[in-house]
C-alpha positions in Angstrom: 95.9 34.9 73.1 99.7 35.5 73.0 101.1 38.6 71.2 101.9 37.4 67.7 105.0 39.6 67.8 106.5 37.7 70.7 108.1 34.3 70.2 107.4 31.0 72.0 108.5 31.1 75.6 107.9 34.8 75.8 107.4 36.0 79.4 109.3 33.1 81.0 112.1 34.7 82.9 114.9 36.5 81.0 114.0 35.5 77.5 116.8 37.4 75.9 119.4 35.7 78.0 117.8 32.3 77.4 117.7 32.9 73.6 121.3 34.0 73.6 122.4 30.9 75.4 120.3 28.7 73.1 121.8 30.3 69.9 125.3 29.9 71.3 124.7 26.2 72.1 123.0 25.5 68.7 125.8 27.3 66.8 128.4 25.2 68.5 126.5 22.0 67.6 126.4 23.2 63.9 130.0 24.2 63.8 129.4 27.9 63.3 132.4 29.9 64.1 130.6 33.2 64.7 127.1 34.5 65.7 126.1 38.1 66.2 123.1 39.1 68.3 121.7 42.6 68.1 119.6 44.4 70.7 116.3 44.4 68.9 113.2 43.1 70.7 111.4 40.2 69.1 108.9 41.6 66.5 110.4 45.1 66.3 112.4 44.9 63.1 109.5 45.9 60.8 109.1 49.1 62.9 112.7 50.2 62.3 113.9 52.4 59.5 115.2 49.9 56.9 118.5 51.8 56.7 119.2 50.8 60.3 118.8 47.1 59.5 120.7 47.4 56.3 123.6 49.1 58.1 123.8 46.2 60.6 123.8 43.7 57.7 126.4 45.7 55.9 128.6 45.6 59.0 128.4 41.8 59.1 129.1 41.5 55.4 132.2 43.7 55.8 133.3 41.7 58.9 132.7 38.2 57.5 133.1 38.6 53.7 130.5 35.8 53.0 130.4 33.7 49.9 126.6 33.9 50.0 123.6 34.8 52.1 120.6 32.7 53.1 117.4 34.6 53.8 113.8 33.7 54.4 112.1 33.6 51.0 110.6 37.0 50.3 107.4 35.7 48.7 105.5 35.2 52.0 108.7 35.0 54.0 107.9 31.3 54.7 106.6 32.1 58.2 105.2 35.5 57.7 107.0 36.8 60.8 107.7 40.5 60.4 111.2 40.2 61.7 112.0 37.5 59.2 110.6 39.7 56.3 112.5 42.8 57.5 115.8 41.1 58.0 115.6 39.3 54.7 114.7 42.4 52.7 117.7 44.2 54.3 120.0 41.3 53.5 118.8 41.2 49.9 119.5 44.9 49.5 123.0 44.7 50.9 123.8 41.5 48.9 122.7 43.3 45.7 125.1 46.2 46.4 128.0 43.7 46.9 127.1 41.2 44.2 126.7 38.4 46.8 124.6 35.5 45.8 121.4 34.9 47.9 119.4 31.8 48.5 115.9 32.1 49.9 114.9 29.3 52.3 111.5 28.1 51.1 108.8 25.4 51.6 107.2 23.2 49.1 103.4 23.9 48.7 102.5 20.5 50.0 104.4 21.0 53.2 103.0 24.5 53.8 99.4 23.2 53.2 99.8 20.5 55.8 101.2 22.9 58.4 98.5 25.5 57.6 95.7 22.9 57.8 96.8 21.2 60.9 98.1 24.2 62.9 96.4 27.2 61.5 99.8 28.5 60.4 100.3 30.9 57.6 103.3 29.4 55.8 103.9 30.3 52.2 104.8 27.5 49.8 106.1 27.1 46.3 105.7 24.5 43.5 108.5 22.0 43.6 109.7 23.0 40.1 110.6 26.5 41.5 112.7 25.0 44.3 116.1 23.4 44.7 116.3 20.5 47.1 119.3 20.2 49.4 120.1 17.1 51.4 120.6 17.9 55.1 121.8 16.0 58.1 118.7 16.1 60.3 120.6 14.4 63.2 122.9 17.3 63.6 120.0 19.7 63.0 117.7 18.0 65.6 120.6 18.2 68.1 120.8 22.0 67.4 117.0 22.4 67.6 117.0 20.7 71.0 119.2 23.7 72.1 116.2 26.0 71.4 113.9 24.9 74.2 112.1 28.3 74.3 111.1 27.9 70.7 111.2 24.3 69.4 109.4 21.7 71.3 108.2 18.3 70.1 104.8 18.8 68.4 105.5 22.5 67.6 105.1 23.7 64.0 108.9 23.8 63.7 109.1 20.2 64.7 106.3 19.2 62.3 108.1 21.0 59.5 111.3 19.1 60.1 109.4 15.8 60.2 107.5 16.6 57.0 110.6 17.6 55.1 112.6 14.5 56.1 116.3 14.9 55.1 115.7 17.7 52.6 115.5 21.5 52.7 114.4 23.7 49.8 115.8 27.0 48.6 115.2 29.4 45.7 118.0 31.3 44.0 117.1 34.9 44.6 120.3 36.5 43.4 123.0 34.6 41.5 126.7 35.3 42.0 127.8 38.7 40.8 124.3 40.1 40.4 123.7 43.8 41.3 120.5 45.7 41.8 
């Protein structure tokens, strides 16, 4: 059984270089002007002192002055991946200090149930009345997803999630504009 702390494609050549190239290609497809990669091994963020991650998020916030931050929903972290939880918690803390609004990317319960039942996944879901639906352009997103060949392949849980959601993603407002901890 693969190590749960390692991502898909782990052990196939230089995974770090491959993921770097994949991110760069996907960002270009999505029109992102900037991406920043840090030198943390996959699955290691939960083991770091939270102040280290917060300092890295703080540096990005100071460099980019974002209007908002999107994180994995903290209630279950959607995927349950320890890196997603640790990064999201750090971003929430930094956003609170700066009064930056935060949206948590989330799944409806019915989608998480299907993924959990068919793939043995551990996705956390929310009732629809707790979520805000956002229309998305899946054509552009699928083009970007195709860039991530080490992680997103047809039939994978990611692919199934996109198909189940159609042209809608869901978020929860975690911190409205101007809120401070």
